[in-house]
C-alpha positions as MATLAB code, in Angstrom:
seq = 'MIRLGQEFATIDFERTSNFANETPLAIYAKLEPRGKIWTYKCSPDTEFLMFDQKPLTPLGKYPPDYNIVSSLVQMSSELALWRKIGIAVVVSFVALTLAILNLQSNLMRETVSNAKDLAQLKGQLSQPQKAPDRSGPTK';
ca = [
     209.835 -237.041   99.321;
     213.101 -238.123  101.562;
     212.024 -240.679  104.095;
     214.309 -241.899  107.071;
     217.656 -244.093  106.174;
     217.267 -242.479  102.485;
     220.646 -241.184  101.182;
     220.443 -237.623   99.841;
     223.103 -234.742   99.044;
     222.924 -231.268  101.297;
     224.924 -228.185  100.763;
     225.895 -226.599  104.133;
     226.415 -222.947  104.333;
     228.657 -221.382  106.653;
     228.999 -217.586  107.293;
     231.648 -215.980  106.075;
     231.917 -212.618  107.657;
     233.531 -212.779  111.081;
     231.890 -209.670  112.333;
     231.473 -211.418  115.642;
     233.802 -213.791  117.426;
     231.492 -216.269  118.908;
     229.222 -219.320  117.061;
     226.299 -218.535  115.122;
     224.168 -220.350  117.890;
     225.772 -217.706  120.145;
     224.999 -215.013  118.006;
     220.705 -215.682  117.505;
     220.595 -216.227  120.933;
     221.498 -212.504  121.807;
     219.704 -211.403  118.771;
     216.536 -208.839  119.246;
     214.166 -208.025  116.938;
     213.524 -204.466  115.546;
     210.884 -204.518  113.335;
     211.567 -206.043  110.099;
     215.375 -206.518  111.181;
     217.435 -207.858  114.086;
     220.395 -206.286  116.016;
     223.421 -207.585  117.797;
     225.250 -205.845  120.137;
     228.815 -207.220  120.383;
     229.892 -204.169  122.849;
     227.877 -201.435  124.005;
     229.193 -199.209  121.239;
     228.999 -201.460  118.431;
     225.855 -202.729  116.909;
     225.418 -204.942  113.679;
     222.025 -205.012  112.085;
     221.037 -208.253  110.010;
     217.873 -209.173  107.680;
     215.858 -211.917  107.462;
     216.045 -213.515  103.902;
     213.040 -215.331  102.406;
     213.727 -218.423  101.172;
     214.612 -218.235   97.541;
     212.202 -219.174   94.663;
     212.989 -222.253   92.343;
     214.584 -221.408   89.526;
     212.433 -220.613   86.239;
     213.067 -223.783   84.424;
     212.270 -225.931   87.490;
     208.500 -226.440   88.749;
     207.883 -225.509   92.424;
     207.051 -229.249   93.147;
     210.329 -230.378   91.209;
     213.035 -231.731   94.009;
     216.656 -231.265   93.270;
     218.321 -233.929   95.034;
     222.033 -233.802   93.692;
     223.576 -233.829   90.447;
     226.959 -234.612   91.929;
     226.463 -238.284   91.216;
     225.383 -237.802   87.889;
     228.198 -235.599   86.938;
     230.912 -237.596   88.385;
     229.527 -240.836   86.263;
     229.087 -238.492   83.117;
     232.545 -237.352   83.606;
     233.951 -241.132   84.272;
     232.151 -241.856   80.386;
     233.427 -239.208   78.816;
     236.967 -240.368   80.088;
     236.461 -243.841   79.011;
     235.782 -242.528   75.481;
     238.628 -240.247   75.290;
     240.859 -243.214   76.038;
     239.255 -245.606   73.420;
     239.740 -242.975   71.133;
     243.304 -242.575   71.845;
     243.558 -246.388   72.175;
     241.619 -246.598   68.131;
     243.520 -243.965   67.053;
     246.992 -245.726   67.805;
     245.719 -248.994   66.474;
     245.050 -247.223   63.091;
     248.677 -245.768   63.086;
     250.227 -248.950   63.785;
     248.107 -250.646   61.132;
     248.752 -248.223   58.305;
     252.428 -248.584   58.788;
     252.367 -252.358   58.655;
     250.299 -251.932   55.650;
     252.935 -249.193   53.778;
     255.783 -252.012   55.274;
     254.113 -254.609   53.529;
     253.605 -252.794   50.430;
     257.212 -251.554   50.663;
     258.374 -255.178   51.054;
     256.228 -256.326   48.228;
     257.422 -253.806   45.732;
     261.215 -254.556   46.548;
     260.553 -258.246   45.939;
     258.822 -257.493   42.700;
     261.606 -255.056   41.499;
     264.007 -257.871   42.327;
     262.033 -260.961   40.123;
     261.621 -258.339   37.567;
     265.654 -257.472   37.478;
     266.341 -261.323   37.529;
     264.002 -262.158   34.627;
     265.523 -259.313   32.716;
     268.794 -260.500   33.243;
     267.689 -264.085   31.693;
     266.536 -262.547   29.070;
     269.083 -260.451   28.431;
     271.534 -263.529   28.247;
     272.017 -265.468   24.863;
     270.237 -268.837   25.234;
     271.860 -271.720   23.802;
     270.064 -273.458   21.096;
     268.668 -276.625   21.254;
     270.661 -279.453   19.327;
     268.690 -281.143   16.089;
     271.410 -282.948   14.954;
     269.470 -286.225   16.369;
     271.512 -288.696   18.719;
     274.447 -290.221   17.422;
     276.059 -293.336   17.839;
];
């Protein structure tokens, strides 16, 4: 139940047909009942027939006592949540990409360093080594 001062959403409908150049309140005042229909004469030779429309019943999945206040607030909050999730996914993807590139750079640097050390060691092993002098100290 809606109480005085409580916020709620409304949907206002306006007539879209422009069969008379008058406001709906002025038309309503000039309606004449004719059985189940209403007649409106905008000129002596032009007459429009209007029908009463009964209130629409609730949709099948909603019981008659279910009050739909507004789904726009819920929809906007869900949209904001999905936008935040989308931004988080993009940021995490960029972070993961940068981490993988950093790992590749570190592996490449380590491989080059190991290759240089191996080449240096190979060069040291290929040079003839001088045999130690075993003659002893000379006087």
